[in-house]
Every structure is written in structure tokens, then in C-alpha cells.
C-alpha angles and dihedrals in degrees: 000000000000116000116255116251120238116258100185131053119265137103135356096311091060091048089053091051095052090047089058126094122010105298096177088066089053094043095053089066090057096059093099088050090055090055091048090051094049093046086058091048091065126212110002104161109130092006129123107249125188116199109199122203084008098177109194093341112267094145094035093054094045090048092050089051087055090055102261123143100238136205112182122195133185135170093227119078090208092058092049090049093050094044094049091049091048093052092046092051090052093045092240120143113229129151112228127197135173107235144148112244090234093056111038121183092232131109121247115280094359100122129081098192134019120196136179130177115202091323111097093059090075098058121115098225112036096179092052090049093049089050090051092051089051090050096055096043119082118228107284092024118135131241117200124174142154125217133179116258116240119249095031116156094246091064089072090067090074095058097088088057096040092055091056097045132060112259114260118235111284145095094315093054133065094249102110091180091077110038095160116142112186088204090068088076088066094052112092094206091054093046091050090052093049093049089051119156094337091076135042135190091040112183127179120192128182113230130190124240132164138189106228127192137163093239141008090244093056090047092052092050090048097052096042095048104032107032108087093214095048094042093048092049093046091051089055091060126081112266093243090065096055097084092051091050092050092049091052093048091049091050091051091049092051087067087070092057139063092216098296133051120015124224119182115190116226111167120192137203118243110207127192128178141160124230109248123233137061 
């Protein structure tokens, strides 16, 4: 039986997952989301901004363009490499570091703004990560992040792969040692509980997002080749099963079309909060 792929961040297996596929193709669709996130963060010019789980740097680059002094971190060396190269090519100054979100290379209370775009929801210990974000922010500092909502239509596209692979540890398995559900990051009541007394002025707002393609076939090829999670899972299957998986995914995507363009709704939760204290 093929080995299950890792869903949450932690260790070499997770680094391998997020090095799979063609993440820059995925990330380019998130550029409007990065602007939405930074609009919610308020004035950032001249401020020290830490972008956690930065990927290839959408938020970091947009923040630097707005005048912030940016440190971008990511667990995956490949993401850091791509993000650093992207910033250099654009002539934008950003400091990049490889780091786990639960152990950030930043002094206590030294950051004005923390951001994260679809990255924190894949950590293995949400409470530890929230504590770490609170540690690096000074009192009055702002946290702004976006996380996918659970139950979105695009989640269905993983089912043809999930049926063929053993379930990873998590809430759907019997492994109680790892009860992490990435979807919890898109539930306002869970987020509010995690932020607890360390943060005030917590606000959660549902935002629309959609994956749009000319045809279902193009959409299937995109997800299976570009999405790290889909590409990693597909690579774990025998080659003779790939065509069947693609056919199933294309059929599912055709449900979001009337014979032409495809639009798959994937709303996200925009979260803002202020570090408590004085």
C-alpha cells in the first residue's frame, strides 16, 4: 500500500510535500488575496512585518511594496529559495529565513505585524503556533491571516486520490495522537478560542474566492500537476492509476460548468486581531 502523504507541517515529509507540484502557478492566483489581507492589516509603511509560512512571497512582496520592513519565513527550503529569487528579480528587499512557524527566529515583542496567507492551517500544533505569534508581536501589534473555510467545493477534488491512499493521521483516522484538522483554521469559533486572552479585537470575515478555468480538462491538469498536495499524492500512486484519477477529477470539475468555463467556489476566512497588553 502506498504511504500516506503528510497533511500538516512538520519534518522532512512535509518539506517534500510542499516541494512537490508547481507552487508558483498556484501562488499567482492568490495575489488578490494577499492585497485583501494587507488592506485588513492597516497602515504598514515603515513597520516590521513578519510573514509566516510565506510560500513564494505574495504577501511579503506586496507588503514591501507598501513600505513595510519584511521578514518572510517558511518551513520549506524550496519555497524560501523561490521567494528569495523572486524578490531579487523584482529588485525588492526582503529578508528570508527557513523556519518552523512554532519556532520563529525573532526576538520577543519585536514585530509590528504578523501575516500569513493559507499557510498556518497546515501546522501540527495550532496552539503552540498561536503562542509563538503572540510572543513575537509587541502589545498592540496586529495579526492578519487568511485560511480556507472547511467544506468548500474544491475539497471534493481530492477524493479520487484519498480513496486510493491510506488516510493520514488526523480527525478522520483512529490516531488520537494527531487530532489536527486544517479546516479548524477556517472556523471562526475555533480561531477565537485559540487566540484566547492573548489577543483582542478579533474579527473573522468570510471572503469569496474561486478557481476559474476555460475547461474542466484544463482544471484537472492544473490541480494534479501544480497543487503540491495533489501532485504529491498522485506521485504515490502506481502510474497505471493516474489516468483514472484524472478522469474522475475532470468529471467532478465538469459539475461546476455548463459545458464551458469552470468556476469552483473556495471561500476563505479573513482573520484580524490585536496583541493584548500594554
